[in-house]
C-alpha positions, 0 to 999 in steps of 0.5 A: 347654789340656792337651787342645789341647796333647796332642791328642785321639788321644793322649788316646784312646791313653792311655785305651786303655792304661788299659783295657789295664792293667785288662784282667786284672780285667775278664777274663770269669769263665769264662776265669779259671776255665778257666785256673785249673783248667788250672793246678791240675787235675793236682794235683786229679787226683792228689788224687782218685786218692789219695782213691779208693785210700784210702777211709775209713769214717764216723768213721774219716776221719783220713787223708782229713781230713789231706789236706783240711787240707793242701790248704787250707793250700797255698791260704793258709787258716787251718786247724783240724782235729778239729772234731766228730770228723775235721772240718776248717775252713779260713778265708780272709778278704778284707776286709769282706763276706758270709761263705759256707760251702762243704762237702764230705764225707770218708767212704766206704761199706762197699762192695767195689769192682768197677769194675776200675779201675787205681786201685781201692780198696786198702781191702777192703770200702770204696769211695768209691761215693757220689762223695765223692772227686770232691766233695773234689777239686772242693772243694779246687779251689774253695778254690784258685781262690777264693784266686786270685780275691781281686780279684773278691770281698770277705768271708770263705770258710769251707771245711768238710770234714765227716765221717760224712755217710753216717751223717747225723751229721757236720753235727750233730757239727761244729755241737755242737763250735762250728762257728758260735761258734769260726769266722765265722758264714756268711750262706749255706751251699753244697754240691754232690753228684754225680748218677750219672744226669746227664752230667758237665759239667751241674748241676741244682737244686731249690728247696725240699725236695731230699732226704728225711726218713729214719728207720731201723727195727729190728724184732724179731718174737717167736714160739715155735720148734718142729720144722718138721714140727710147726708146730702147736706153734709161733707161726711168726715167719717167717710173722708177718714175711711178713704184717707186711712186706705189711701195712706197704705199706698205710701207703703205698698206703692210709693216706697221702695219695697226693699226699704222697711217701713210701717204705717199704722193708724192706731185710733180713729175718733169721730161722732157721738150718736148713730144718726148724727154726721159729725163735723170732724174726725181725729186720727192718730198714727205711728210711722216707722222706718230706718232710712232717713229718706224713707222717713221724710217720704212717709211724712210728706206723703201723709200730709199730701194724701190728707190734703188731697182727700179733703179736697176731693171730698169738698171739705170746708177746710184743709186737715190739720196734721201735727207730728210728734214723738220724733226719734231717730233709729237706734244704731249699734256700732257694728265693730263693737257689737260683733266684739261683744257678741263674740265675748258673750258667746265665749262666756255664756255659750255660743248656743245662748247668743244669736244674731237677730233681725232689726225691730220696728219698735223705737228706743232713745238709747242711741242718743247717748252714742250720737251726742258723745260721738262714741260707739253704742250697743243695745243688746236684747235679752230673753224674758220668756219661760224657756219651756213655753218657747220650746213648746211654741206657746202663744206668748204675751208681747211687750206692752201687753197687760199679760206680760210677765217675764221669767224673772230670775233668769231674766234678771241674772242674764241681764246682769251678766250681759252688762258685766261681760260687755263692760269688762270687754270695753274696760281696761285690764289690770 
């Protein structure tokens, strides 16, 4: 009877009004993210410029941590500081549902900036040469956007700002300080890291191993010094070092399975003080990279064996000293979650902007969060290079270069979007 009285057209009109009333909740995520980023970007850009001008080395990130804590509080998070050093943790609860951890890094590098930018580092010999300033700005943007998109998700967001990533120490320090007991334990851990060779606006992913095992070796080769004109009275550690460095390369070329990735690089060699003096010792510094744990063990054992053998062959007065440090296991991306996130990112950002990439031989300690919590973790890579320069095939400064400078707006916006989209894929639906 009611239908007859009000008529079909009126019913349809009321239905249309109902749909109109729901329109904001049904607004495509792409539009919501664009509008949200337009609103907060000026603040994120100011944050980036401040962080870039005032970089802090690993373990000394007090000011940087305070800025991150301030950003989280502005977005409505419950914030704790001083976690595992200068670590910051922000928690935002939104009903029952999964918990997702989103990480950024705080630290800069001991690099003298040579970009010539008007907002270049004011700290002598210190620079954000690895893009952590852009990571932090995008992370702060993601925290703000997620707080404003509570109608799209249910669960808990845990924002983690990690110190000492460049020393691969900060993740373990935060875990040891109760990250997963003092705060909600996540169901998944997510992060982004920039790529200097990928156009800003794009994102790449790797399922499985994405970054390598890394070990540093400090080696002291001992000899017997003498006048440079009387080499017969010496055991020359410079010649010994030269032979040893070359012999180390056989670990890669002749002992390792050629289908297993590995890198052995002697990054520094120091010995002697003057042209005509044969010194008593030479010091080497080396980095070892691999993925397979067996290859990692093979390389380390081989370094010790070859150093001792070359010293014995040279008649050195004592065995060399070999110390390993900076041990970090390879970073593993959970394959199922990685592919799930890649599909969602392609849907939201466009398939042309999401690509599968190859593993990299650099190192990261982000994987420690997933291992310690027993949860899937995924580290995605976002582009930082100016698209026009990439298209033109221009030479691009690498990460850790004194000339590195990202296409900051596109890098920050993309970092924020990738974190939000990925988090929403993990979090529960209303």
